[in-house]
N, C-alpha and C positions, 0 to 999 in steps of 0.2 A: 449630626443626618442622618434620615437610614438609608441604608441602599440601597433597600427593594426600590425604592423612588426614583433612579438614579437612570435617566436616559442612558440607553448604547448606542452607543455610533456605531455608525452606519457603513458595509463593505461598498469597498468600491465599486464599479460596476464595471469596468477597462473592460467593455466592447470592446474597442479600435485591438485594445493586448490581447484576445483572448482568440479577436482576425487573423492577426499577425501569425500568431504562434500556432494554431491547433487548426488556421481557416472553418472556427467554427464558434458561436455563440451559449454563452442561455436561454434558452427563455425565461420568459418572466416568473414561472413559477422557480424555475431553477435558480434565478436570482434571490426569489424570494427565501428560497427552503437554504441556501446559500446563508443570508442573513440571521435566519431560525438556528441553523448548528453553531452558527458564533454565539448567538447570546445566550442557546442552552449550553453553549462548553463554558462559557462566563460566567455562568448559571453554579456549572458541575466543578468548576477550579474550587470552588469557595470550600467546597467538604476534601476534594482528590486533587492531587498533582495532576493535571490534565498536562498542561502545555506550558510555556514564561513567554508564547507568542501571543498576545495578546491584543496588542496596537492595531485598528483596521485594516493597515492595509499592511502589515508583514502578516494577519494572519490573509491575508487575500492570498502573500503570494507565496508562504509559504506553507503553506496549509492545502490550500484550495488549489493554486497553479502545478503549484512541487508535485501534488497527488493528481493530479489529469497528466504534466507533464512526462511520465511516465509512464503511460498509456499513450504516449501519442509518441514515438520516435522517430518519424522522420514530417511533420506536423500534421502528420493524421493520425487518426486513430485507431489502434490495434480491428482490425476487419472482423476476431468474433466475436466480437461483443457487442456490436452491432444488430449477431443473429441469436442473442443467448448464450452465450459463452458460462461457465462456470469458475467459480474466480474465488482462490481462500486468499489472503491479508492475516498474512503473520505475525503477532505479535504488535497487532493492531494500535496496542495504547486509546489513544481518547478518538479511535477510529478513521485512523488517515493509513493510507488512501483508499482503503474499502468505503467509507461512506459515500464519499462525492464521486465515486467509479459504480455505486448504484444509486447513485441520485442519478445520473448522465445514461445508463441504460438499463433501464427498465426490463426489457428481457429480461438480462442477465440476474446468473443467480449469486448476491457474492458471503460468502461466511468470515466472519470477523473472528478470527484469532487470538483471544488471549492468554496470557496463564495467572492473571489476574480476574479473581471473581467482584470486585470490588468496580472494578475497568468493565468489565461485561455488564452490570447494574447498571451501571451508569450509558453506557451503547443500547443497550434494550430499552432504557424511557427515551436516549436520544431517537431511534429507529419506531415507535409506536407518537411519540411528536409528528414527526415528519412523514406521517404514516411510511415509511418506508416498507412493502410488503417482501420483498425481492432480495432483502436482509438476514441475516439468521447470525447469531456468536454463539463460538463454542467457547467453554471453559476448558484447555489441558496447556501442558509443556508439548511445543511442537515434535516432538522426541519421539513423545508414546503416540502423538493420533499419529505420524508419519508410516506406525506403522501399523496402526489399525486397516480395516481390511475395507473399511465402508469410507475413508479418503484416502488412504495410498493408491495412487494413479489415475485419482478421480477426479483431478481438475484441468481443464484448460491452461487456466492461468494458474500463478502463484503469483503474491507481489511483494515484499519482503525490504522497510524501511531500514539501513542498515545501521547494523550498530556494533555488532562484531567482524568479525573476519569473514572478510570475502571465502573465504573457505567452507567456514560455519556456513554463510547465508546461502551458499548451493546447496549442502550438507539437510538443511532443512525446508528447504523447496523444493529439489530437483527431486524428490521422492512421492512426493505430491500432485506434482504432473501427470496428468497422461503423456502413453507414446508422440508424441506432436506436438504436445503444449508448448509452453514458456513461461520462463520464470523471471521475474525481470526484481534485481537487484538495485534499490536505489541509495545512494552514495553524495557524501560528500566531494573527498577527494580522492584521487588517484595518480599512483603510480606505476609505471614501465614495472620494475620489478612484481607489485601483486599482477601482474598480470601471466606469467611464470605459476603462480600458485596456485592463482582461478583456474588457467587450465588444465591443469594436473588433477586439481579437486573434481569437475563436472566432469572431466574422463572419466574418473572412477565411480561415478553418479548415473553415466549413460545420458552425461548429456554436450554439448557441443558452443563455444563461446562462440553466437551469429550475429551479437555487434555490440560495441559500447562509447556509446552515444555522451557526447560530452557539450556540455550548454548553461547559458548565463542565464542567470534569473532578471525579467523584464526590468524589476524596480533599483534593487541594489545590485545586481552585474557581479553575481555574486556564481563562482563556476562551480558548478554538479554536472555527477557521471549518473549514468542507469546502463546495467548490465545486463542484455538479455540470451538466455540457457536457453535452447532449444533441447527440449528430451529428445533423442534420436533412438535408443532402445530403454528397457524393463533397466528400472536401477536394482543393481542383487540384497539379494535381504537383509543382508546386515548393514545398511542407511535406514534414516539415519542411525546411529549408534548411539548407546543408553542417555538416560540428562544428563549433563555439563560434557563429557566426553568428545563431542565437536568443538565445542570453544578453548576445553586442555589443553586437545592434542589435534590441533586443524591438521587437514588429510594433506 
């Protein structure tokens, strides 16, 4: 059987859940873009290991809903996004949460950063196919990008879906954020012990922990957390440290 001609399943619309959880619903055009993104990722998965999440409902919950939940801490989107915030998605991978953010907020400018050239090439194709002119890609290591003048303290909002320690994620994100801006760390589990580590790291980086939000995903009832770090003063120039150091020697 030729896979090229297999029909792709449709993503669920979930209008009620969007309304209940965000006080918002996607337009028909946004719904079509979600579907197109889903199809492009399934296609890209054949060549690249982009995601193991390929079932329609799981994709909707873990990639679309979860991406947007991080920027809606209190069932409302972060206000600056409506006005045209500059956003950087650190370690974007297959484009989450950055691509859904750029779809929903056309006035905002979204930079999708990843160190893997193949993934960035794929995302360039996605942005072109979806006509997302408010998003652009950047190849590089965040430790180096965070020391470049044109990126350092240049963004209103930094988002990072955490894989490493919270201290490393804080060190990756806060140097890129403007004074007064916000870094959002997406995480699964969270413990009280981690709280102290986070407070200590954030203080050294010129930030403060504004909110730790716990929520439950709407379909599988998984517990997730988002950490909101407000930048209150300039980050000392020695941060971020050299490539690999934030992970090997967390603050």
